[in-house]
N, C-alpha and C positions, 0 to 999 in steps of 0.2 A: 568604214564597217559596213561590210557584205551582210544583207539578211536575204537568205536563201529558202524560198517556200518550198516543200516539199508535201505533195498531196500522198496520203498513207491510206489504204483501203480499210474500213471497219465493217462487222457485221451489223450494223446499226442503220435503222430508215433515214437518217439524216445523211448518210452517204461519207464519201473520204473524210478525213480529217486532216487540218493543215499544221505540220510539223514545220519548225522554222530553225535553220542553220546559221548561227553567225560563225562563220570563217572566218575568227581573228581570235588571236590567243586571249585568254584560254578558249578553244574550240567548245561551242555552246550550242546544245539543242532546248528550245522551247515547244514542250511538250513533246511527247514521243510515239503515240498511238497506243492502241489495244494490244492485249498479251494474245495475239493470234498468230501462227505461223504466216500467214499472208502479210500481216503487217512488218514482222519482223523481216522477212524477206524484201517486201518492198523498201523499208528505212536501209537496210543494208545497202540495197543496189543504188538506190538514190543518193545515198552519202559517197559511195565508191565514185560515181558518175562525178561527184564534186572533189574527187581526190581527197576525201575522209573515210576513215574505218569507225567501227565501234570503239578500238583502242585509243582512237586521238581525243575521244570525246572527254573532255576536263570538268564539264558543268552540265547538269541537266536542272533545267527553272520549268515548273509547271503552273501554267496558268490557272488550273484548281484539279481537282482530284477526280474527275469521271473517269470511267473506264477508257473510254476513246481517247482518251488525251494524257493519260498517265500509266496505262497498263503495263508498258515495258520499260518502265523507269530501272527496275531492279534488273532485268538481263541487261541493259545497255550499261548499267552502271559496274556491274560485275564483269562485264566484257571490257571495260574501259578502265579495270583495275581499280575500282573505287573513285570513279567521278564523284561530285558534289553534287548532292540533290538540295534544290532550294523550292520550297513551297511554304505559303501562308500557314500559320499557325491554325487559323479557323476552319481550315479545310480535314477532313475527317475521312474522305472517301478512299484514302491509301492506307487508313489505319484498320478500317473493318467496312463491313458490307452496307450498304445505304440505308437500309430499314431494319438492321440488326441491333440496333440500339431500343431499348425500353422508352426512350424519351420520344423517337419517333412513332411508334406504336400508340402512344398516349394523346399527341398531337392530331393524328389521324383520326383513331377513335372519337376523339370530340369534335373534330370537324363531322361527325357523322357516318364515316365509314364503318359499313359494318363487319364483325370482327373476321366473318368466314371470307369477305374479300379483303380485308387486309391480309390474311393468310397467304392468299393467291398473288398479291403485288411482294409479298417479305420472298415467296418462293421464286418468283421470277427475277427478283433482285440478288437472290443468292446465286442463280444461274450466271447473273450477268457480273457479279462480284469475281467469279472465276476469270474474268477477262483481264485482272490486274493480281500483281502481288502486293498482300499487307507489307507496309513496313513499320518500323517500330520507331516510338518517339526520338531515341537518338540516331537515327540513320538519316535526318535531313537538318537542314539550315533553316529556320523561319524566315521568310520573308517580312517586311515591313514597308508602310507608307514613306515613300520618298528615299528609301534606300537607292544606292548607286550601285548599278552593277558595272564593274571596270572590265576595258577591254584594254588591248596593247593600242589599239587607235581611237580611243573614245570611250563612252560610257551610255548606259541606258539606265532611266529612272524608272525605280519600282512604283506603278500607283495601284494601291487596293483599291479595288472597282467591285464591291459586293453588289449582289442583285441575282444573279443567276446562281451563285452559291456565296456564302458567307464569306468566305475566304479569296473569292475570284479576284486575281490581278492582272493589269496590263503593263505594258513597259512602253516606254518613250524614248524616242530618240531626239531630242530638243534639237541637235543641231541642223536636222534635216524636218523636224516637226512629220516624225514617222512614227505610228503606233502599232504595236501588237496587242490584240484587245482580247483574245481566248475568245470566248463566246458570249463575251460582252456586246461586240460589235457584229451581226452577220448581215452580209448584202441582201439575202433573198428571204431570210426568216426573221421575226421577232424572237430574241431567245426566251426560255420558259422560265421564270421566276421560281426555282424549284423549293418545296416547302421544306424547312431544316428547322432543328430546334436553336435558339438563340444560343452561339457559343458564351454569351456572359452569365445568361439563366437559361439552362436548357429546360426548365418546365414551360417557358414561353415559347413561341415561335419567332423566326427571325422575322423581321418587316421587309420581306424581299422587294416587293414594286416600288416601296418608298425610296429605299436603299438603290434599287436600280436607277429610279430616274435622279437621283444624285450623283451616281457613279457617270451616267451619260452626260449629265451637264459637267461634271469634271473632265472629261475626255474631250469635250467640244470646247473647253477653255485652252486647250492647248493648241488651238486651230491648226488640227492635222491635214495637212496634204494628201497623205496617203494611210489608211488604216487597214493591216492585216487581222481579218478574222480567224476563229477557230476552223471553220467551213466554209468552203466557195470561194467568190474572188475578192479581191481587196476592195475598200471602196475609196472613192477618189473624190467625192462630194460628200463630206462628212454631214456638213448643215442639212442636205437634203434628204440624207436618212436619220439625222437626228429629227427633223419635222415629221418625216413619215412615221417613225416609231411614236412619236408623242401623240399625232392623231390616231393611229392604232391602238394606244392605251386609252384614249379618250373614249373612242368608239366602243372599245371591250366594257369599259367603265359602265356606260350607257345600258350596253346589252346585258351585263351582271345585274345592274339594278331592276332592269325592266322584268327580269326573270324570278324576284322574290315576290312571292304572295302576299297578300293582305294579312294572314297570320303568320307568315314569316317562313324561313328556309335553311335548311343546312348548307355548308359548302358540296357536299357530296350531292345532293340533288339538284344544285345550279348546276354542278358540273354535268350530270346526265343532259341536263337541258341544254347547255351550252355546247356541247361536241357529241349528239345524239348518233351521228355515225359511225365516229371512231372510240366512242366509250369503251367498249368491250374488246378492245385490240390491245392485247399484250400491253406493253409500257405506256401504250396511249392514256389508258384510265388513270394512272399515278400522275403523268403529265396534266391530264383535265385536272384532275382534284387541286394538283398545285397551282394551275391557273387559277381556278373559281377561291380557293382561298386567298392567294395574293389581292385579287381585285376585291374581295369581300372586304378584307382586312384593311386595304388602302381606302376603300370608302368609308369604314368604320372611323379610319383616323382623320379623313376629310370632312366627317360630319354629316355624309350621305347615307350612311346608315348606322343602323345600334345592333350591337350584340349582345345577347344575355344566355348565360350557362342554365340549361334545363335539364335536370336529370343525367349531367356528365356530357352534354350534348350543347356544341353553340348552335344556336337560333339567331339569323339574322333576319332584320326587318327595317323597312324604309321608314 
């Protein structure tokens, strides 16, 4: 089984996204890139360089439903004459905008985000959502943990690896201990634990950082010799990056706790202190709030902080 990485341009600060071509029957793409002309042209050209056209694609598998990974899904599917689409049922970015649901608003306002600031975040993500086409419930096959993706010359195991998003999935080629991890493992940066409603109870927040640490350990248990990420170069020393991630998370935990004053603080206020230089810059504000919420929730779950609801807003204390 041949896994061919294809670097596709995106309009986002993170840079190019990695799409993976499995050139084996059925011809499969893992992720597709954003819905832009540059991305579509690049994907078409790089597939052609490997002797593949959109019409040859039989299966589109999504690591998760963020626009830079899933945006071209419908276009590729349609040109491929109804290629099968597979994505975890806990992913929702392909169904509607990331902040368009009332649950998102409730969770962010509860974390101390002012209504006007939420409106700005919502408008930004409404624009970003134009970089993908919505899919209806019946247009995809749900991925589930330990499901096998069969190919003519082997298979890949689906690993549900929530954290960056609730439905994030990775894929293991156990025969040679190779992983495709989406944004769960990135060589140069630590993935952001995006704030999301809990898929089981959307009135609650998904415990993104706690789940991410479990997912990271799960991937490590496969003793991978090569891990392909959603951006940047592949990882060849998984233990090194695992330990680096854990140290970075521990350091961030200490920093977040140090920012809580004696009278307590909201996640929004902690985020402003945590990322003072980038807090007011486009998408970074939402990512900063996500990071603060994830760490405060994790600290509370570990007994390092407490949280109480006061006038509808969560106040964290040490």
